[in-house]
N, C-alpha and C positions, 0 to 999 in steps of 0.2 A: 361573593357583594356581602360587604362586614352590615349586618344590624342595627339602627342608629335607633335609641335607645329615647322612646318621646321625651322622658325626665334630661335630656339635651339638648332639645330642642325647646321644653317649656323657657326655660329663661331668656334668650333670647326675644320668644313670640311674649313677655311679657313687659319687655327691659319695651320693648318699638313702642308694642299698643303704651304705656304711662307718657314714653318719651311724645307719644302723638297727642296725647288729651294735653300733654301741656304746652307742648307748642298750640293748638288749637285757642290754650288759653288764655293764652301769650297774644294774640295775632286778632282776637276778638277785635271789635269796631272802640269801647269802651274796656277796659279793663275793671276799670276800679269802681262803675258802677251796677250794683243791684238792681237784676230784672224783677219786675214786679208782673205776676201772675193776673193782677187786678186795673193794670192801667189796659182802657178801652172797656173794660166792664163796667158793672153797677158796682158803688161803691157798697160795700159789706155792713152787715149792720153793726151799732154800736149800742154799748150796755146802758140799758137804760137807765140805771142806777148815774147817781150826779152826786162831785162830794160834797157832801152837807154845808149848806150855806151856799151852795152853789147852782147857776143856773140847769138842767137837763137837759138832752138834747131834745129838740123838735124835728124828728128825725125830715118833717119837711121843709124843715132847711138845706139840704142836699139837693132838694129838686124848686127850687123857688127862683129860678132861671140867674143867679149872681154865682159868681163860683166862690169857693169855700175854701179855706184850709182846714187841713186833717192832722193837727200835732200831737204825738203820743211823745208823752214824759211824765219825770221824776223829781221829786224834790233830792234824792237823794244821789242824780246826775250832772256832773260837776260842767259837760255838753249843755243840756239845760236850761244851767243857768248865762253858759255865755251866748248861748242866742236871744234869751228873754226879751231883753232890747231889742232886736230887732222883729220879735212879734208883736211890741209892746206900738211899731213905727208901723208893720205894714197892720197893725188894727185901728190905727190911730188915721191910716189913710182911708178906713172906709173897707177892710178889705175883713170880712168875716172868720174867725180862726172857733174850732172847736178844738180845746185842749183835755184831750185824754189823757187821765193821768192815772197811770196801772202799774203795778209790783211796787209800790207803795204805802207807810201808814197815812192815816184821814188824817191825825193830827198835823205830821208834819207839814201833810199838801196844802193844808189850811193856812201856818202856817207863809209855811214861803209865798202863796201868792199877797196874802195879808203885807208881809212885811217887803216883795216885789212891785205886787202890782198882779193887776188878770187880765192880762190882753185877752180874752178869750168871752164868747161869746154863751160859751156853755163846757160844761167842766163834768162830764160823763167820769165816774170813778171805776177802775179794773182793776181792783187790789189783785185777781191772780193771773190777771194777763189777756184772757179770754180773746177777747177784742183783738189785743194785739195778735192773739195768734191769727183770727181771725184773718187780718189786716195781713201778714204777713212779716210784720216789726220784728227784726232782729233784735235791738237793742232800741235804746232811746238816745237822741229823740233823731225821730222820724216825721216825716211831713208829704204830706199826699195834696195835691192839687186837684180837686172835685169841681167837675163843673159842672153851669146850671140844671142839669138834668137828670145829676147823678154819675155821673163818667167818670170814674177814675181817669183823671188822665198825666201825671205824674208821679213818681215816687224820690224821694231826694233824701237817705239815710245822711244823718250825720246835721252835727247843729251850723244853723242857718245864720253864717261869720264869714268874712276873707273873704278872698275872690273866688271860690268854689263857688260858693253861695251866688255872687256875682256873675261867673259865668256860666253858671249852669241853672241854680234856680230862677232868679232872676229872668231870663230870657225866656223862661217854661212857663213860667207867673202873666209875663205882660203878652205873651202867645195869646193867652185863655184869657185873659182881659181885653183882645184887639186891642192894645195899647198899654202906652207904657204906664209900671205905676202908679197912682194917685198920692202927691203931695200930701205931706199932712198939712189941716190947716197951721195957718204961722209960718209953713215951709220952713224947708231945712233938706 
């Protein structure tokens, strides 16, 4: 009987294992969704440092009984600029948004909010991205829905625009709010 070398068996076994991993990834429930380890858990801390001239985060905001959005953004980020009108509309509808500015220059961020308006109730400043790492943020923009008791309910990676925003984010926000997103005063 001929002896089979382990080196002959190793490549087909590795190929089968890799093919199995790819197949599992392709057939999961939502292959485009980035899972967050924080869903269902208490929101991680956010840096206490505020962008100069802007409000610091009061941690009690996460436990005041109201739904809060936590948006990670940067002035150098084109998708962040694309979602900015949506953030204004949500703010005008009465939803509190914490805008964590990260991996940014303070002067650039201040100029951006001065020129385009500030939809945030607090603007923590995280120039080294430590809070972003604590929240599991991979790239801006990312937005989290936090329940009134401080529990992270949903993570949305990408800009709050278009059909993805309408089909994935809004239903989650409405579920958290217990009804439709309020219309801003003056309607639209």
